[in-house]
PDB file of N, CA, C, O and CB in Angstrom:
ATOM      1  N   UNK A   1      29.607  12.029  -6.145  1.00  0.00           N
ATOM      2  CA  UNK A   1      29.106  11.846  -4.712  1.00  0.00           C
ATOM      3  C   UNK A   1      27.896  12.249  -4.390  1.00  0.00           C
ATOM      4  O   UNK A   1      27.150  11.570  -3.684  1.00  0.00           O
ATOM      5  CB  UNK A   1      29.847  12.441  -3.825  1.00  0.00           C
ATOM      6  N   UNK A   2      27.527  13.592  -4.960  1.00  0.00           N
ATOM      7  CA  UNK A   2      26.320  14.250  -4.535  1.00  0.00           C
ATOM      8  C   UNK A   2      25.151  13.683  -5.298  1.00  0.00           C
ATOM      9  O   UNK A   2      24.019  13.870  -4.850  1.00  0.00           O
ATOM     10  CB  UNK A   2      26.419  15.755  -4.728  1.00  0.00           C
ATOM     11  N   UNK A   3      25.327  13.014  -6.399  1.00  0.00           N
ATOM     12  CA  UNK A   3      24.085  12.316  -7.191  1.00  0.00           C
ATOM     13  C   UNK A   3      23.859  11.119  -6.318  1.00  0.00           C
ATOM     14  O   UNK A   3      22.701  10.850  -5.997  1.00  0.00           O
ATOM     15  CB  UNK A   3      24.409  11.830  -8.888  1.00  0.00           C
ATOM     16  N   UNK A   4      24.835  10.388  -5.910  1.00  0.00           N
ATOM     17  CA  UNK A   4      24.486   9.155  -5.137  1.00  0.00           C
ATOM     18  C   UNK A   4      23.940   9.430  -4.199  1.00  0.00           C
ATOM     19  O   UNK A   4      23.039   8.623  -3.969  1.00  0.00           O
ATOM     20  CB  UNK A   4      25.383   8.360  -4.757  1.00  0.00           C
ATOM     21  N   UNK A   5      24.052  10.514  -3.198  1.00  0.00           N
ATOM     22  CA  UNK A   5      23.249  10.867  -2.080  1.00  0.00           C
ATOM     23  C   UNK A   5      21.834  11.234  -2.207  1.00  0.00           C
ATOM     24  O   UNK A   5      20.930  11.028  -1.397  1.00  0.00           O
ATOM     25  CB  UNK A   5      23.823  11.850  -1.497  1.00  0.00           C
ATOM     26  N   UNK A   6      21.777  11.912  -3.551  1.00  0.00           N
ATOM     27  CA  UNK A   6      20.543  12.333  -3.934  1.00  0.00           C
ATOM     28  C   UNK A   6      19.515  11.086  -4.264  1.00  0.00           C
ATOM     29  O   UNK A   6      18.350  11.039  -3.870  1.00  0.00           O
ATOM     30  CB  UNK A   6      20.758  13.255  -5.121  1.00  0.00           C
ATOM     31  N   UNK A   7      20.123  10.164  -5.003  1.00  0.00           N
ATOM     32  CA  UNK A   7      19.499   8.844  -5.451  1.00  0.00           C
ATOM     33  C   UNK A   7      19.122   7.966  -4.173  1.00  0.00           C
ATOM     34  O   UNK A   7      18.129   7.240  -4.134  1.00  0.00           O
ATOM     35  CB  UNK A   7      20.559   8.005  -6.426  1.00  0.00           C
ATOM     36  N   UNK A   8      20.028   8.120  -3.144  1.00  0.00           N
ATOM     37  CA  UNK A   8      19.648   7.186  -1.950  1.00  0.00           C
ATOM     38  C   UNK A   8      18.720   7.816  -1.281  1.00  0.00           C
ATOM     39  O   UNK A   8      18.027   7.101  -0.558  1.00  0.00           O
ATOM     40  CB  UNK A   8      20.737   6.811  -0.990  1.00  0.00           C
ATOM     41  N   UNK A   9      18.458   9.114  -1.300  1.00  0.00           N
ATOM     42  CA  UNK A   9      17.537   9.790  -0.428  1.00  0.00           C
ATOM     43  C   UNK A   9      16.220   9.617  -1.299  1.00  0.00           C
ATOM     44  O   UNK A   9      15.192   9.383  -0.663  1.00  0.00           O
ATOM     45  CB  UNK A   9      17.982  11.403  -0.073  1.00  0.00           C
ATOM     46  N   UNK A  10      16.150   9.688  -2.415  1.00  0.00           N
ATOM     47  CA  UNK A  10      14.931   9.341  -3.336  1.00  0.00           C
ATOM     48  C   UNK A  10      14.313   8.083  -3.022  1.00  0.00           C
ATOM     49  O   UNK A  10      13.133   7.922  -2.713  1.00  0.00           O
ATOM     50  CB  UNK A  10      15.311   9.269  -4.798  1.00  0.00           C
ATOM     51  N   UNK A  11      15.420   6.994  -3.150  1.00  0.00           N
ATOM     52  CA  UNK A  11      14.902   5.552  -2.760  1.00  0.00           C
ATOM     53  C   UNK A  11      14.411   5.480  -1.317  1.00  0.00           C
ATOM     54  O   UNK A  11      13.490   4.695  -1.092  1.00  0.00           O
ATOM     55  CB  UNK A  11      16.070   4.448  -2.927  1.00  0.00           C
ATOM     56  N   UNK A  12      14.849   6.115  -0.430  1.00  0.00           N
ATOM     57  CA  UNK A  12      14.602   6.187   0.917  1.00  0.00           C
ATOM     58  C   UNK A  12      13.131   6.629   0.985  1.00  0.00           C
ATOM     59  O   UNK A  12      12.281   5.934   1.541  1.00  0.00           O
ATOM     60  CB  UNK A  12      15.601   7.134   1.646  1.00  0.00           C
ATOM     61  N   UNK A  13      12.853   7.835   0.388  1.00  0.00           N
ATOM     62  CA  UNK A  13      11.745   8.404   0.519  1.00  0.00           C
ATOM     63  C   UNK A  13      10.586   7.611  -0.173  1.00  0.00           C
ATOM     64  O   UNK A  13       9.447   7.482   0.278  1.00  0.00           O
ATOM     65  CB  UNK A  13      11.912   9.691   0.070  1.00  0.00           C
ATOM     66  N   UNK A  14      11.069   7.107  -1.333  1.00  0.00           N
ATOM     67  CA  UNK A  14      10.147   6.114  -2.172  1.00  0.00           C
ATOM     68  C   UNK A  14       9.797   4.784  -1.130  1.00  0.00           C
ATOM     69  O   UNK A  14       8.670   4.292  -1.196  1.00  0.00           O
ATOM     70  CB  UNK A  14      11.066   5.538  -3.723  1.00  0.00           C
ATOM     71  N   UNK A  15      10.378   4.463  -0.577  1.00  0.00           N
ATOM     72  CA  UNK A  15      10.483   3.183   0.417  1.00  0.00           C
ATOM     73  C   UNK A  15       9.314   3.774   1.444  1.00  0.00           C
ATOM     74  O   UNK A  15       8.239   3.177   1.505  1.00  0.00           O
ATOM     75  CB  UNK A  15      12.283   2.877   1.261  1.00  0.00           C
ATOM     76  N   UNK A  16       9.516   4.784   2.129  1.00  0.00           N
ATOM     77  CA  UNK A  16       8.655   5.363   2.896  1.00  0.00           C
ATOM     78  C   UNK A  16       7.274   5.600   2.534  1.00  0.00           C
ATOM     79  O   UNK A  16       6.395   5.317   3.347  1.00  0.00           O
ATOM     80  CB  UNK A  16       9.140   6.363   3.182  1.00  0.00           C
ATOM     81  N   UNK A  17       6.966   6.125   1.318  1.00  0.00           N
ATOM     82  CA  UNK A  17       5.767   6.168   0.640  1.00  0.00           C
ATOM     83  C   UNK A  17       5.257   4.849   0.298  1.00  0.00           C
ATOM     84  O   UNK A  17       4.034   4.729   0.214  1.00  0.00           O
ATOM     85  CB  UNK A  17       5.893   6.943  -0.496  1.00  0.00           C
ATOM     86  N   UNK A  18       6.029   3.804   0.082  1.00  0.00           N
ATOM     87  CA  UNK A  18       5.281   2.655  -0.115  1.00  0.00           C
ATOM     88  C   UNK A  18       4.686   2.058   0.947  1.00  0.00           C
ATOM     89  O   UNK A  18       3.626   1.434   0.888  1.00  0.00           O
ATOM     90  CB  UNK A  18       5.957   1.794  -0.662  1.00  0.00           C
ATOM     91  N   UNK A  19       5.532   2.286   2.198  1.00  0.00           N
ATOM     92  CA  UNK A  19       4.976   1.674   3.549  1.00  0.00           C
ATOM     93  C   UNK A  19       3.796   2.497   3.965  1.00  0.00           C
ATOM     94  O   UNK A  19       2.930   1.890   4.595  1.00  0.00           O
ATOM     95  CB  UNK A  19       6.095   1.677   4.780  1.00  0.00           C
ATOM     96  N   UNK A  20       3.603   3.783   3.723  1.00  0.00           N
ATOM     97  CA  UNK A  20       2.529   4.526   3.996  1.00  0.00           C
ATOM     98  C   UNK A  20       1.295   3.940   3.355  1.00  0.00           C
ATOM     99  O   UNK A  20       0.269   3.513   3.886  1.00  0.00           O
ATOM    100  CB  UNK A  20       2.770   5.861   3.596  1.00  0.00           C
ATOM    101  N   UNK A  21       1.653   4.028   2.045  1.00  0.00           N
ATOM    102  CA  UNK A  21       0.526   3.338   1.096  1.00  0.00           C
ATOM    103  C   UNK A  21      -0.121   2.017   1.721  1.00  0.00           C
ATOM    104  O   UNK A  21      -1.307   1.832   1.995  1.00  0.00           O
ATOM    105  CB  UNK A  21       1.217   2.890  -0.389  1.00  0.00           C
ATOM    106  N   UNK A  22       1.055   1.072   1.892  1.00  0.00           N
ATOM    107  CA  UNK A  22       0.367  -0.281   2.309  1.00  0.00           C
ATOM    108  C   UNK A  22      -0.243  -0.278   3.642  1.00  0.00           C
ATOM    109  O   UNK A  22      -1.189  -1.035   3.856  1.00  0.00           O
ATOM    110  CB  UNK A  22       1.358  -1.438   2.309  1.00  0.00           C
ATOM    111  N   UNK A  23       0.258   0.594   4.675  1.00  0.00           N
ATOM    112  CA  UNK A  23      -0.722   0.847   5.819  1.00  0.00           C
ATOM    113  C   UNK A  23      -2.009   1.428   5.525  1.00  0.00           C
ATOM    114  O   UNK A  23      -3.027   0.995   6.064  1.00  0.00           O
ATOM    115  CB  UNK A  23      -0.151   1.703   6.771  1.00  0.00           C
ATOM    116  N   UNK A  24      -2.026   2.485   4.616  1.00  0.00           N
ATOM    117  CA  UNK A  24      -3.385   2.951   4.478  1.00  0.00           C
ATOM    118  C   UNK A  24      -4.269   2.041   3.729  1.00  0.00           C
ATOM    119  O   UNK A  24      -5.469   1.955   3.992  1.00  0.00           O
ATOM    120  CB  UNK A  24      -3.403   4.230   3.844  1.00  0.00           C
ATOM    121  N   UNK A  25      -3.668   1.332   2.757  1.00  0.00           N
ATOM    122  CA  UNK A  25      -4.602   0.218   2.198  1.00  0.00           C
ATOM    123  C   UNK A  25      -5.163  -0.967   3.352  1.00  0.00           C
ATOM    124  O   UNK A  25      -6.275  -1.484   3.457  1.00  0.00           O
ATOM    125  CB  UNK A  25      -3.694  -0.585   0.975  1.00  0.00           C
ATOM    126  N   UNK A  26      -4.141  -1.125   4.007  1.00  0.00           N
ATOM    127  CA  UNK A  26      -4.581  -2.118   5.088  1.00  0.00           C
ATOM    128  C   UNK A  26      -5.750  -1.550   5.920  1.00  0.00           C
ATOM    129  O   UNK A  26      -6.768  -2.219   6.098  1.00  0.00           O
ATOM    130  CB  UNK A  26      -3.358  -2.467   6.075  1.00  0.00           C
ATOM    131  N   UNK A  27      -5.589  -0.248   6.452  1.00  0.00           N
ATOM    132  CA  UNK A  27      -6.520   0.307   7.395  1.00  0.00           C
ATOM    133  C   UNK A  27      -8.085   0.451   6.690  1.00  0.00           C
ATOM    134  O   UNK A  27      -9.167   0.273   7.251  1.00  0.00           O
ATOM    135  CB  UNK A  27      -5.896   1.788   7.883  1.00  0.00           C
ATOM    136  N   UNK A  28      -7.796   0.867   5.143  1.00  0.00           N
ATOM    137  CA  UNK A  28      -9.083   0.988   4.389  1.00  0.00           C
ATOM    138  C   UNK A  28      -9.806  -0.145   4.450  1.00  0.00           C
ATOM    139  O   UNK A  28     -10.971  -0.170   4.847  1.00  0.00           O
ATOM    140  CB  UNK A  28      -8.929   1.305   3.026  1.00  0.00           C
ATOM    141  N   UNK A  29      -9.069  -1.286   4.009  1.00  0.00           N
ATOM    142  CA  UNK A  29      -9.803  -2.634   3.781  1.00  0.00           C
ATOM    143  C   UNK A  29     -10.210  -3.050   5.002  1.00  0.00           C
ATOM    144  O   UNK A  29     -11.321  -3.579   5.019  1.00  0.00           O
ATOM    145  CB  UNK A  29      -8.987  -3.752   3.134  1.00  0.00           C
ATOM    146  N   UNK A  30      -9.601  -2.958   6.078  1.00  0.00           N
ATOM    147  CA  UNK A  30     -10.056  -3.405   7.478  1.00  0.00           C
ATOM    148  C   UNK A  30     -11.411  -2.689   7.646  1.00  0.00           C
ATOM    149  O   UNK A  30     -12.419  -3.388   7.749  1.00  0.00           O
ATOM    150  CB  UNK A  30      -8.953  -2.985   8.726  1.00  0.00           C
ATOM    151  N   UNK A  31     -11.505  -1.416   7.680  1.00  0.00           N
ATOM    152  CA  UNK A  31     -12.573  -0.500   8.076  1.00  0.00           C
ATOM    153  C   UNK A  31     -13.760  -0.671   6.952  1.00  0.00           C
ATOM    154  O   UNK A  31     -14.940  -0.543   7.282  1.00  0.00           O
ATOM    155  CB  UNK A  31     -11.977   1.086   8.168  1.00  0.00           C
ATOM    156  N   UNK A  32     -13.349  -0.983   5.537  1.00  0.00           N
ATOM    157  CA  UNK A  32     -14.676  -1.220   4.702  1.00  0.00           C
ATOM    158  C   UNK A  32     -15.103  -2.499   4.891  1.00  0.00           C
ATOM    159  O   UNK A  32     -16.323  -2.643   4.810  1.00  0.00           O
ATOM    160  CB  UNK A  32     -14.552  -1.017   3.197  1.00  0.00           C
ATOM    161  N   UNK A  33     -14.320  -3.671   5.166  1.00  0.00           N
ATOM    162  CA  UNK A  33     -14.800  -4.966   5.366  1.00  0.00           C
ATOM    163  C   UNK A  33     -15.756  -4.758   6.514  1.00  0.00           C
ATOM    164  O   UNK A  33     -16.896  -5.188   6.338  1.00  0.00           O
ATOM    165  CB  UNK A  33     -13.665  -6.023   5.639  1.00  0.00           C
ATOM    166  N   UNK A  34     -15.504  -4.220   7.562  1.00  0.00           N
ATOM    167  CA  UNK A  34     -16.459  -4.145   8.710  1.00  0.00           C
ATOM    168  C   UNK A  34     -17.707  -3.178   8.410  1.00  0.00           C
ATOM    169  O   UNK A  34     -18.729  -3.178   9.095  1.00  0.00           O
ATOM    170  CB  UNK A  34     -15.666  -3.625  10.008  1.00  0.00           C
ATOM    171  N   UNK A  35     -17.489  -2.365   7.309  1.00  0.00           N
ATOM    172  CA  UNK A  35     -18.780  -1.560   7.126  1.00  0.00           C
ATOM    173  C   UNK A  35     -19.436  -1.970   5.970  1.00  0.00           C
ATOM    174  O   UNK A  35     -20.429  -1.269   5.772  1.00  0.00           O
ATOM    175  CB  UNK A  35     -18.571  -0.082   7.031  1.00  0.00           C
ATOM    176  N   UNK A  36     -19.251  -2.928   5.036  1.00  0.00           N
ATOM    177  CA  UNK A  36     -19.728  -3.301   3.911  1.00  0.00           C
ATOM    178  C   UNK A  36     -19.821  -4.918   4.075  1.00  0.00           C
ATOM    179  O   UNK A  36     -18.902  -5.535   4.614  1.00  0.00           O
ATOM    180  CB  UNK A  36     -18.854  -2.746   2.754  1.00  0.00           C
ATOM    181  N   UNK A  37     -20.808  -5.467   3.654  1.00  0.00           N
ATOM    182  CA  UNK A  37     -21.156  -6.966   3.809  1.00  0.00           C
ATOM    183  C   UNK A  37     -21.264  -7.547   2.462  1.00  0.00           C
ATOM    184  O   UNK A  37     -21.397  -6.809   1.486  1.00  0.00           O
ATOM    185  CB  UNK A  37     -22.525  -7.219   4.602  1.00  0.00           C
ATOM    186  N   UNK A  38     -21.215  -8.822   2.352  1.00  0.00           N
ATOM    187  CA  UNK A  38     -21.490  -9.524   1.044  1.00  0.00           C
ATOM    188  C   UNK A  38     -20.515  -9.704   0.154  1.00  0.00           C
ATOM    189  O   UNK A  38     -19.325  -9.600   0.453  1.00  0.00           O
ATOM    190  CB  UNK A  38     -22.400  -8.939   0.354  1.00  0.00           C
ATOM    191  N   UNK A  39     -21.007 -10.031  -1.187  1.00  0.00           N
ATOM    192  CA  UNK A  39     -19.940 -10.078  -2.194  1.00  0.00           C
ATOM    193  C   UNK A  39     -19.072  -8.841  -2.409  1.00  0.00           C
ATOM    194  O   UNK A  39     -17.856  -8.890  -2.594  1.00  0.00           O
ATOM    195  CB  UNK A  39     -20.534 -10.397  -3.443  1.00  0.00           C
ATOM    196  N   UNK A  40     -19.780  -7.766  -2.370  1.00  0.00           N
ATOM    197  CA  UNK A  40     -19.141  -6.472  -2.811  1.00  0.00           C
ATOM    198  C   UNK A  40     -17.757  -6.346  -1.969  1.00  0.00           C
ATOM    199  O   UNK A  40     -16.672  -6.100  -2.496  1.00  0.00           O
ATOM    200  CB  UNK A  40     -20.193  -5.137  -2.521  1.00  0.00           C
ATOM    201  N   UNK A  41     -17.975  -6.563  -0.499  1.00  0.00           N
ATOM    202  CA  UNK A  41     -17.034  -6.623   0.593  1.00  0.00           C
ATOM    203  C   UNK A  41     -15.917  -7.582   0.202  1.00  0.00           C
ATOM    204  O   UNK A  41     -14.766  -7.155   0.296  1.00  0.00           O
ATOM    205  CB  UNK A  41     -17.726  -7.063   1.913  1.00  0.00           C
ATOM    206  N   UNK A  42     -16.101  -8.727  -0.192  1.00  0.00           N
ATOM    207  CA  UNK A  42     -15.182  -9.781  -0.521  1.00  0.00           C
ATOM    208  C   UNK A  42     -14.327  -9.244  -1.643  1.00  0.00           C
ATOM    209  O   UNK A  42     -13.108  -9.178  -1.488  1.00  0.00           O
ATOM    210  CB  UNK A  42     -15.914 -11.107  -0.914  1.00  0.00           C
ATOM    211  N   UNK A  43     -14.946  -8.826  -2.852  1.00  0.00           N
ATOM    212  CA  UNK A  43     -14.234  -8.237  -3.899  1.00  0.00           C
ATOM    213  C   UNK A  43     -13.338  -7.095  -3.475  1.00  0.00           C
ATOM    214  O   UNK A  43     -12.174  -7.035  -3.872  1.00  0.00           O
ATOM    215  CB  UNK A  43     -15.156  -7.796  -4.890  1.00  0.00           C
ATOM    216  N   UNK A  44     -13.859  -6.205  -2.688  1.00  0.00           N
ATOM    217  CA  UNK A  44     -13.074  -4.821  -2.513  1.00  0.00           C
ATOM    218  C   UNK A  44     -11.730  -5.535  -1.615  1.00  0.00           C
ATOM    219  O   UNK A  44     -10.579  -5.162  -1.841  1.00  0.00           O
ATOM    220  CB  UNK A  44     -14.152  -3.376  -1.487  1.00  0.00           C
ATOM    221  N   UNK A  45     -12.026  -6.537  -0.641  1.00  0.00           N
ATOM    222  CA  UNK A  45     -11.104  -6.956   0.048  1.00  0.00           C
ATOM    223  C   UNK A  45      -9.975  -7.528  -0.679  1.00  0.00           C
ATOM    224  O   UNK A  45      -8.807  -7.333  -0.344  1.00  0.00           O
ATOM    225  CB  UNK A  45     -11.597  -7.729   0.864  1.00  0.00           C
ATOM    226  N   UNK A  46     -10.327  -8.225  -1.662  1.00  0.00           N
ATOM    227  CA  UNK A  46      -9.404  -8.919  -2.622  1.00  0.00           C
ATOM    228  C   UNK A  46      -8.712  -8.087  -3.377  1.00  0.00           C
ATOM    229  O   UNK A  46      -7.527  -8.359  -3.569  1.00  0.00           O
ATOM    230  CB  UNK A  46     -10.025  -9.782  -3.487  1.00  0.00           C
ATOM    231  N   UNK A  47      -9.314  -6.823  -4.009  1.00  0.00           N
ATOM    232  CA  UNK A  47      -8.612  -5.830  -4.586  1.00  0.00           C
ATOM    233  C   UNK A  47      -7.740  -5.013  -3.870  1.00  0.00           C
ATOM    234  O   UNK A  47      -6.722  -4.610  -4.433  1.00  0.00           O
ATOM    235  CB  UNK A  47      -9.373  -5.123  -5.131  1.00  0.00           C
ATOM    236  N   UNK A  48      -8.006  -4.673  -2.596  1.00  0.00           N
ATOM    237  CA  UNK A  48      -6.987  -4.156  -1.783  1.00  0.00           C
ATOM    238  C   UNK A  48      -5.796  -5.233  -1.224  1.00  0.00           C
ATOM    239  O   UNK A  48      -4.797  -4.831  -0.627  1.00  0.00           O
ATOM    240  CB  UNK A  48      -7.731  -3.513  -0.624  1.00  0.00           C
ATOM    241  N   UNK A  49      -6.001  -6.337  -1.447  1.00  0.00           N
ATOM    242  CA  UNK A  49      -4.836  -7.279  -1.215  1.00  0.00           C
ATOM    243  C   UNK A  49      -3.976  -7.415  -2.236  1.00  0.00           C
ATOM    244  O   UNK A  49      -2.770  -7.648  -2.143  1.00  0.00           O
ATOM    245  CB  UNK A  49      -5.219  -8.549  -0.910  1.00  0.00           C
ATOM    246  N   UNK A  50      -4.655  -7.255  -3.279  1.00  0.00           N
ATOM    247  CA  UNK A  50      -3.895  -7.427  -4.666  1.00  0.00           C
ATOM    248  C   UNK A  50      -2.994  -6.020  -4.814  1.00  0.00           C
ATOM    249  O   UNK A  50      -1.832  -6.036  -5.222  1.00  0.00           O
ATOM    250  CB  UNK A  50      -5.103  -7.623  -6.086  1.00  0.00           C
ATOM    251  N   UNK A  51      -3.560  -5.048  -4.502  1.00  0.00           N
ATOM    252  CA  UNK A  51      -2.841  -3.567  -4.437  1.00  0.00           C
ATOM    253  C   UNK A  51      -1.751  -3.784  -3.549  1.00  0.00           C
ATOM    254  O   UNK A  51      -0.611  -3.548  -3.949  1.00  0.00           O
ATOM    255  CB  UNK A  51      -3.796  -2.277  -3.849  1.00  0.00           C
ATOM    256  N   UNK A  52      -1.990  -4.283  -2.177  1.00  0.00           N
ATOM    257  CA  UNK A  52      -1.039  -4.473  -1.306  1.00  0.00           C
ATOM    258  C   UNK A  52       0.102  -5.329  -1.770  1.00  0.00           C
ATOM    259  O   UNK A  52       1.252  -4.899  -1.676  1.00  0.00           O
ATOM    260  CB  UNK A  52      -1.602  -4.955  -0.214  1.00  0.00           C
ATOM    261  N   UNK A  53      -0.134  -6.434  -2.232  1.00  0.00           N
ATOM    262  CA  UNK A  53       0.938  -7.433  -2.891  1.00  0.00           C
ATOM    263  C   UNK A  53       1.765  -6.630  -3.820  1.00  0.00           C
ATOM    264  O   UNK A  53       2.989  -6.679  -3.698  1.00  0.00           O
ATOM    265  CB  UNK A  53       0.251  -8.696  -3.746  1.00  0.00           C
ATOM    266  N   UNK A  54       1.144  -5.791  -4.864  1.00  0.00           N
ATOM    267  CA  UNK A  54       1.910  -5.104  -5.796  1.00  0.00           C
ATOM    268  C   UNK A  54       2.985  -4.127  -5.208  1.00  0.00           C
ATOM    269  O   UNK A  54       4.112  -3.978  -5.681  1.00  0.00           O
ATOM    270  CB  UNK A  54       0.999  -4.397  -6.649  1.00  0.00           C
ATOM    271  N   UNK A  55       2.446  -3.440  -4.040  1.00  0.00           N
ATOM    272  CA  UNK A  55       3.275  -2.493  -3.478  1.00  0.00           C
ATOM    273  C   UNK A  55       4.406  -3.297  -2.621  1.00  0.00           C
ATOM    274  O   UNK A  55       5.490  -2.784  -2.344  1.00  0.00           O
ATOM    275  CB  UNK A  55       2.397  -1.476  -2.609  1.00  0.00           C
ATOM    276  N   UNK A  56       4.055  -4.529  -2.257  1.00  0.00           N
ATOM    277  CA  UNK A  56       5.179  -5.410  -1.565  1.00  0.00           C
ATOM    278  C   UNK A  56       6.393  -5.669  -2.608  1.00  0.00           C
ATOM    279  O   UNK A  56       7.557  -5.784  -2.226  1.00  0.00           O
ATOM    280  CB  UNK A  56       4.521  -6.943  -1.061  1.00  0.00           C
ATOM    281  N   UNK A  57       6.007  -5.747  -3.939  1.00  0.00           N
ATOM    282  CA  UNK A  57       6.872  -6.183  -4.900  1.00  0.00           C
ATOM    283  C   UNK A  57       7.754  -5.021  -5.563  1.00  0.00           C
ATOM    284  O   UNK A  57       8.706  -5.228  -6.316  1.00  0.00           O
ATOM    285  CB  UNK A  57       6.066  -6.898  -5.897  1.00  0.00           C
ATOM    286  N   UNK A  58       7.233  -3.629  -5.119  1.00  0.00           N
ATOM    287  CA  UNK A  58       8.177  -2.539  -5.366  1.00  0.00           C
ATOM    288  C   UNK A  58       9.441  -2.720  -4.805  1.00  0.00           C
ATOM    289  O   UNK A  58      10.311  -1.862  -4.954  1.00  0.00           O
ATOM    290  CB  UNK A  58       7.699  -1.331  -4.908  1.00  0.00           C
TER     291      UNK A  58
END
């Protein structure tokens, strides 16, 4: 019973960490996109989107 509770707690903590990481990536992507222009901005935005999608699949 105790191990099950610990496992559930770890899973919940991991889900929270994933959500925080997604929010951070989204915020950073938006801020950088407005600060950086051109091809580099586009590539950076694509990279952040790929990372966000990876986090969505965790």
